[in-house]
Backbone bond lengths (Angstrom), bond angles and torsions (degrees), N, CA, C in turn:
res aa  C-N    CA-C-N  psi(-1)  N-CA   C-N-CA  omega(-1)  CA-C   N-CA-C  phi
1 M - - - 1.454 - - 1.523 109.26 -
2 I 1.333 115.63 140.73 1.463 121.24 172.99 1.517 107.84 -84.79
3 R 1.324 115.28 133.65 1.456 121.11 175.47 1.522 108.03 -117.99
4 V 1.316 115.70 121.21 1.461 121.70 176.45 1.520 106.43 -104.16
5 L 1.325 115.85 123.73 1.455 121.65 179.58 1.524 108.67 -118.74
6 I 1.321 115.67 119.96 1.466 121.79 178.99 1.520 107.33 -107.16
7 K 1.318 116.51 123.63 1.468 121.24 178.36 1.522 108.44 -110.30
8 K 1.340 114.67 126.21 1.454 121.30 177.93 1.523 109.36 -123.90
9 R 1.293 115.63 148.38 1.463 121.71 174.17 1.520 107.71 -126.28
10 K 1.331 114.65 118.77 1.467 121.59 -178.81 1.529 111.39 53.04
11 G 1.339 116.20 41.54 1.454 121.76 176.29 1.517 115.46 83.90
12 N 1.331 117.73 -5.03 1.466 121.54 -179.09 1.521 110.92 -103.61
13 F 1.322 115.97 138.32 1.457 120.41 177.58 1.522 109.77 -61.92
14 E 1.337 114.78 135.46 1.451 120.53 178.01 1.529 111.01 -118.56
15 E 1.341 115.84 -41.16 1.458 120.00 -176.10 1.520 110.01 -159.92
16 I 1.330 115.63 144.70 1.464 121.94 173.50 1.521 106.85 -127.79
17 Q 1.325 116.42 123.50 1.455 122.14 178.54 1.519 109.43 -115.75
18 I 1.312 116.05 140.17 1.460 121.73 174.77 1.520 106.95 -127.71
19 L 1.331 115.70 121.52 1.455 121.89 -175.03 1.520 110.64 -126.75
20 G 1.321 115.69 144.04 1.454 120.57 169.93 1.517 114.83 94.71
21 H 1.314 113.18 -171.18 1.460 122.74 -179.46 1.528 107.33 -133.90
22 A 1.310 116.91 140.00 1.470 121.68 -173.66 1.518 113.84 -64.05
23 M 1.325 117.87 -30.68 1.465 122.59 -177.80 1.532 112.47 62.79
24 Y 1.321 116.72 23.94 1.459 120.79 174.94 1.525 109.84 -74.26
25 D 1.347 114.65 -35.66 1.462 121.50 179.55 1.531 107.14 -155.09
26 D 1.327 117.18 -177.51 1.458 121.83 178.76 1.531 110.66 -65.57
27 Y 1.350 114.95 156.44 1.461 119.95 173.58 1.529 109.17 -52.67
28 G 1.310 115.93 136.41 1.455 121.34 -179.65 1.514 113.74 87.85
29 K 1.334 117.68 -12.33 1.463 122.06 179.85 1.522 111.86 -124.64
30 D 1.323 116.81 1.33 1.457 122.29 -172.05 1.529 110.79 -84.90
31 I 1.338 116.85 109.30 1.466 120.42 -176.92 1.524 112.75 -70.35
32 V 1.328 117.78 -26.86 1.465 120.20 178.54 1.530 109.47 -71.95
33 C 1.325 117.27 -44.33 1.464 120.17 175.53 1.528 110.88 -62.46
34 A 1.318 116.31 -41.55 1.465 119.79 178.65 1.518 110.84 -62.09
35 G 1.321 117.11 -42.12 1.456 121.15 178.38 1.519 111.65 -63.68
36 A 1.335 117.12 -46.27 1.462 121.12 -179.86 1.526 110.80 -63.75
37 S 1.328 116.73 -42.41 1.469 120.36 178.16 1.523 111.50 -62.60
38 T 1.313 116.35 -41.98 1.465 120.87 179.76 1.520 110.91 -64.11
39 I 1.312 117.70 -43.79 1.462 121.55 178.19 1.525 109.64 -58.20
40 F 1.327 116.57 -48.39 1.458 121.41 -176.30 1.528 111.35 -66.75
41 I 1.324 117.42 -51.05 1.469 121.71 -175.66 1.524 111.20 -64.21
42 T 1.323 117.77 -40.61 1.466 120.94 178.54 1.523 110.47 -62.49
43 T 1.321 117.20 -41.87 1.460 120.66 179.12 1.523 110.96 -66.53
44 V 1.324 117.34 -44.63 1.467 120.73 177.85 1.526 110.33 -57.96
45 N 1.317 116.97 -48.76 1.462 120.59 -178.91 1.527 112.15 -61.82
46 A 1.325 117.63 -40.27 1.465 120.78 178.99 1.524 110.76 -64.87
47 I 1.327 117.29 -44.37 1.471 120.20 179.36 1.524 110.32 -62.32
48 L 1.323 117.40 -43.95 1.464 120.77 -178.71 1.527 112.40 -64.51
49 R 1.325 118.02 -27.00 1.474 120.75 175.45 1.522 111.25 -66.78
50 F 1.336 116.59 -31.82 1.462 120.50 -179.98 1.523 112.07 -85.69
51 N 1.334 116.53 -37.79 1.457 119.18 -175.68 1.525 108.83 -159.15
52 K 1.317 117.56 106.39 1.462 121.87 -177.38 1.520 113.44 -66.84
53 K 1.327 117.71 -16.42 1.462 121.46 -178.86 1.531 112.54 -101.42
54 A 1.323 117.39 4.63 1.466 121.05 -174.97 1.522 113.39 -74.73
55 I 1.338 116.93 -28.93 1.467 120.09 -175.91 1.522 110.97 -137.20
56 N 1.310 113.58 158.94 1.461 121.70 170.68 1.527 106.32 -125.98
57 V 1.330 116.73 131.14 1.462 120.88 -178.22 1.522 109.65 -118.07
58 E 1.325 115.35 130.19 1.459 122.55 177.21 1.525 107.59 -117.14
59 E 1.330 116.59 131.82 1.465 120.97 179.79 1.512 110.65 -124.97
60 K 1.325 115.88 136.27 1.457 124.18 171.46 1.517 106.38 -140.22
61 K 1.311 117.06 175.37 1.463 119.80 178.52 1.527 109.55 -61.50
62 D 1.304 116.68 125.70 1.471 123.92 178.62 1.530 113.64 59.89
63 F 1.348 117.11 26.77 1.464 120.76 179.09 1.526 109.55 -156.60
64 V 1.333 115.59 130.09 1.467 120.81 168.53 1.522 107.23 -135.38
65 C 1.316 114.49 148.27 1.448 120.25 -179.31 1.523 109.00 -139.53
66 M 1.319 116.03 129.03 1.464 121.97 175.55 1.527 107.76 -111.74
67 Q 1.310 116.11 118.92 1.459 121.06 173.21 1.524 107.49 -97.80
68 V 1.319 115.95 130.41 1.457 121.35 179.33 1.523 107.39 -92.32
69 L 1.327 115.91 112.92 1.460 122.12 -176.02 1.525 112.48 -96.02
70 Q 1.326 115.71 -31.81 1.463 121.99 178.69 1.520 107.46 -140.54
71 S 1.313 115.90 146.91 1.452 118.32 -179.02 1.522 110.78 -139.91
72 N 1.309 114.11 155.36 1.465 122.25 172.74 1.528 106.31 -153.48
73 E 1.307 116.98 -175.47 1.459 120.60 -175.69 1.531 112.29 -60.16
74 I 1.319 117.62 -42.26 1.466 121.13 -177.90 1.528 110.39 -65.74
75 I 1.324 116.87 -46.26 1.467 120.38 -179.74 1.524 110.39 -62.71
76 T 1.313 117.28 -41.48 1.465 120.67 177.95 1.522 111.26 -62.12
77 I 1.321 117.62 -42.05 1.468 121.33 177.55 1.529 110.55 -61.83
78 L 1.325 117.00 -44.26 1.464 120.58 179.19 1.529 111.22 -63.07
79 L 1.324 117.41 -41.14 1.463 120.69 179.06 1.528 111.57 -69.70
80 D 1.328 117.31 -40.03 1.476 120.26 174.98 1.524 110.52 -59.63
81 N 1.324 116.57 -42.67 1.460 121.40 178.78 1.526 110.50 -62.55
82 M 1.334 117.12 -42.47 1.459 121.11 178.75 1.529 110.10 -60.13
83 V 1.324 117.11 -46.16 1.464 120.89 179.56 1.529 110.24 -61.92
84 D 1.327 117.37 -44.33 1.471 120.65 177.97 1.523 111.38 -57.96
85 L 1.330 116.97 -41.47 1.469 120.74 179.43 1.523 111.27 -66.92
86 F 1.335 117.83 -40.73 1.470 120.35 175.99 1.528 110.89 -62.70
87 V 1.317 117.46 -42.62 1.468 121.29 179.30 1.532 109.91 -62.63
88 E 1.325 116.87 -42.76 1.466 119.90 178.09 1.526 111.30 -63.04
89 L 1.340 116.88 -43.16 1.464 120.68 178.10 1.528 110.06 -61.98
90 S 1.327 117.16 -40.93 1.468 119.87 -179.57 1.529 112.00 -69.21
91 S 1.332 117.07 -27.69 1.473 118.82 176.87 1.531 111.27 -71.38
92 K 1.317 116.93 -28.09 1.471 121.22 178.29 1.536 111.91 -83.88
93 Y 1.343 116.32 -30.37 1.467 121.78 -176.75 1.535 109.99 -131.70
94 P 1.340 118.21 63.78 1.465 120.88 -174.45 1.529 114.52 -65.38
95 K 1.314 117.94 -19.58 1.465 120.83 177.51 1.522 112.13 -82.78
96 N 1.344 116.51 -8.72 1.459 119.84 -171.96 1.523 114.85 -119.40
97 I 1.331 117.85 -17.38 1.460 120.56 -179.18 1.531 109.66 -151.29
98 T 1.338 114.83 135.08 1.461 120.61 175.12 1.529 108.65 -125.03
99 V 1.312 114.91 153.10 1.463 121.55 179.13 1.528 107.39 -127.04
100 R 1.324 115.55 129.02 1.463 120.72 177.75 1.526 108.53 -130.33
101 E 1.310 114.86 136.19 1.463 120.31 178.47 1.516 108.67 -117.13
102 D 1.329 116.11 124.68 1.465 122.27 176.61 1.512 108.44 -108.89
103 E 1.323 115.71 130.70 1.471 122.28 -178.91 1.518 108.71 -114.83
104 Y 1.313 115.70 126.64 1.465 122.29 176.58 1.517 108.03 -113.17
105 N 1.319 116.95 128.18 1.454 120.83 -176.97 1.521 112.72 -107.55
106 E 1.294 117.18 17.41 1.469 121.99 -178.75 1.523 110.46 -78.14
C-alpha cells in the first residue's frame, strides 16, 4: 500500500512523504503507482519552475520526501492541488493508497 503523509505546521506545508507500493499490479504495470508518481512529479516540476529553492526532494526505493523550504500563494495552491489529487486517487483505490495529514500547531 502507498502511504501519503502530509505534515503541516500552523497550516503551512512542511513535508510530504510517499512510502510503499500500491500492490495493485506488478511493478511497471501498476496504475495506482503510476498515478501517484505522476501527481508527485508534476507538482515537483511545477514548483521548481516558480522557485528552484522552494523545495528539497529526496528519493529512495519505495520512498520520496518533499521538504517545503519556502512558500507563497502559488506553491500552496500547487500543494493543495496535489493533496486533492491524492485524496481522489485514494477514494478510487482505498485498498492501495491512503492519505494522512498531520497538523502541528507549535
